[in-house]
N, C-alpha and C positions, 0 to 999 in steps of 0.2 A: 445060251449063256451071258457073251458078253455084252447083249443090248439088256439085260437084267442089270450084269452088272455094273452097266455106265449107268443105268437110273440110280441105282442103289448110291454110287458117286457122286452125279450129281446133289442128289436128297439129303445125302451126309453134308455135303459143301455148302449147301444153303443154308442147312440149320447151323453150320460153324459160322457162316455172316452173319446170320440171325441175332446167334448168341455174342457174337462179335461187337453186334450194333447195340445190342443189351448192355453189354460190358459197359460198352464205350460211353453211351448216354449213362448209365448208372453211376459212372464216375465221374462224371461229369455233373451228375446233379449233387453227390457225396464232395463234390469241390465245392461248390456253389454256396453248399448249405454249411459248410467251415469254415467259408471266408467272412468274418465278423471285422464291422469296423474296429479299429483302435481305440481304445479305452482312453475315453478323457481327461486329461490332465487339472486338477484341482483349478489351477486359472484359468485353464479354457471354459470350465463348467461354472466359475464367475463371472467370465465374458459374456456365455451366453444366458444368465440369470440376470445379468445386469445389475448383481448387489453381492457386497464384500460383508460377510459377515464378523465384526468384531468386539472379539473379549473385550472387558475392561471391566474396573471395579465399581466404579461409579461413587467411588465415598473416598478417594483419594485425591484430597484437593493438595496444590492447585492441577493437577493431572489432566482426574475424572472426578468429577462432583458434580451436583445438581445444586443452580441456584437457587436466589431465592423464589424466581416462579418456576421451578423445580423444572428447570429444564440443562439437560444434562450437557457441563461445559469442561473447558479443564486443554491443558496445552497438548495434552495427549490425543483429548479427541479432536480438536481444528489440526492436530497434525494428519489422525487418521484418516480425517473427512479430507484434508485436502490432497492425500495421497492418492483417495477414491477417485477422487474428481480427474486426475491424471490417470488413471488407470478407468476410466470413463466408464464407473460406475457408479452404484451410490451405497455409502457406508450405512449398516445397519448393527446398533450396538447390543451387545448380549451383555448385559449386567448379571456381578455376581461377584462375592468376597472371593479374596487372590486365591485360597485352598479348591473354592467352588471356581472359580474360575479355568482354572485349570485344570480340572477334572473334565468340566463342560469342553475345554478346547481338544483334551486327548479322546473324549468320545464324540466329536466331529460336530460340535453345536456350532462351533465358530472356526472361521478358516483362518484368524492370523489374531495377534495379540498388540494391542496398543497401551500399555500399562506400565512405563518405567520397569519392563525388565532388563533384569542386571545381565551385563555377558559373561558367563562363568564356563569354566572348563568342564563340572560335571555336567550342565546343563547344553550345551555341544554335543554332548554326547547321545542327546534323543534328539535334541531338536536344532534347526536351522536358526540365524538371525539376521537380519538386515544390516544395512551399513549404521553404527550407532547416530542419533539424532539428540543426545543427551549425555553429559559430562558431568558426573557429581563426585563428589567426597563423602563416604562413610563418617558418621558423628554418632558418638557418646551422649546421652541425653538422660539426665536425672531430675528430680526435684531440687529446687533452687535449696532446700535447706540438708538435702545429702552432702556429708563432711567426706563418706567413709570409700567414693570412688570419685577418683581424679584421675585416673587413666583405665586403657582399654584392660591391663593388666588385675585391676582390680573387683572385674567381672567375676574374678574365680569365687566360687559359692553361694556367689549371688543371682536374684533372680531376673532375666532379661522379657520383656513384655516382646513379643515380633508373630507373625504371620507364620504358620509354620515350616513351608516351604521357600520362604523369602530367604535370598541371601544372606540379607542381615542376620538372621535368625542361625545360620550357619559360623559367619565371624563372630556372634556370640558364645556361640558352641566350644567355638576352636578358643577362647579365653575360659573357658570351665563353667559360663554361667548355664544356668536351669533353663528353660526356656518355657514362660508361660504365652499359652494361646491366643493371639488376639486375630480379627478379621482384619486390620487396617490400622492405620498411625493414631486414628483420632482414635482409636479405643485403646490403644496401648500408651497413648500420653495419657489417658485417662486415670488407667491404673497407677503410674508413673504418680500421678500428682497426688491421689490417693492414698499412694503407699503401698498400693497393694501389688507393686512390683519396682523394683530398687531402679529400675533404667530400661531403657530403648534405644536400639540403635535405627538410624535412617541416615538421606540421604540430606546434608546441608540445605538445600535448597528447600525443600520439605519443610524443615526446621523454621526457617526465616519467614517462609509463607505463614506457618501457623501463626508465628509469632505476632506480623503482619496482621493477623485477624481478629489472634487474641493477644495484645501486648500484656495483659496481666495475668498470663498464665502463668502459675510457677513453676517452671522448668528452665533449665541451662544447659550448653556445651560444657562438656567435661575435657574432650578428646574428640581429635582431628586425624582421620589418616590419612596418611600421606600419598597413599594408592587412590588413584583418579579411578571411579566406575564408570562403566560405557553401558548406555542402556537402547535395546534397540526392539524393533519390531522381532515377535516370534512365529515360526514357520514352524511344521511337522517336515520333517525330512524325506526326501526324494520329491520335494516340489520346488526346484532350484526355478522353472521358468517365473514364478508367481515371485521368489525373493529377488529376481533379477527384475521385474517389472518393478517391484516395491522403491529396492536401489536406486532404479532411472528416475522412480518419481522423488525421491527422496531429493537427489542431485539436483534435479531439476528443481525445486524447491529453493534448495538453499542458495541457489543461483538466480536465481530471482529476489533471494532477499526476504523470500516468504518466512520460512522458519525463525529466522531471527527476527521478526515482525511479530509473530506469535510470543517467540519467547519474552519477548520485551513487553510485550502485553501484558505478560503474569507476572514478570522477577524483574521487569526494569532492565533486564543486562540475556546478551544473548548465551546461555547453558546453553547451547550445541554443541562447542567448542571445547 
């Protein structure tokens, strides 16, 4: 009986050891299966692909537009290319009208937006911004023959031609204007010239460049905001490493005098300060 009990005990012990070994092996396999590499950040993906996709309008002279050779050029375009070069990647532009451009950006079609995006509290709730690379002032623009609008307060009850999601549309609405939707500054000015809109708001630099290109355009500035607008690159929240990299690039470009050089090329002055 004792010999049989001993044999039974050894058998049980062998089974136990075998089960323990199997259990240990399965545990190890499960641990191995569950260990996945950490998810790459957007910046890491950009560095790996060697391309940064940049949202821009392509119709917003002198910031982002096509020249006579149909080449995409402009202040923002050159700033974006210079930043991409600093990051060690190629700049690939994704062009679309303002509202569509932001929708495409939200959908992940572009990684960043360089298109004179004004830094506002409302936008900061949804997006992250780089350090500003443009400083400007909002101006109120009317047809030269318009005698009714002399100040921002006079916008009440009037029509203002604006891109719907621009900060200028928000300003116009704050003064009681009704927004006439357009896809950019050129279209807005066309409506003002043809008297299909009473006014449009934009930055002073854009107005002066437009008049430089089209000196006979019958438009005028009737009011200028005291508050400066700061414009920067737009990045989705949660991508701090990309924002930091862009800021580092912008600082280096500023210290090297490159941003000033690009600015003076388009505006005959430094608009980054």
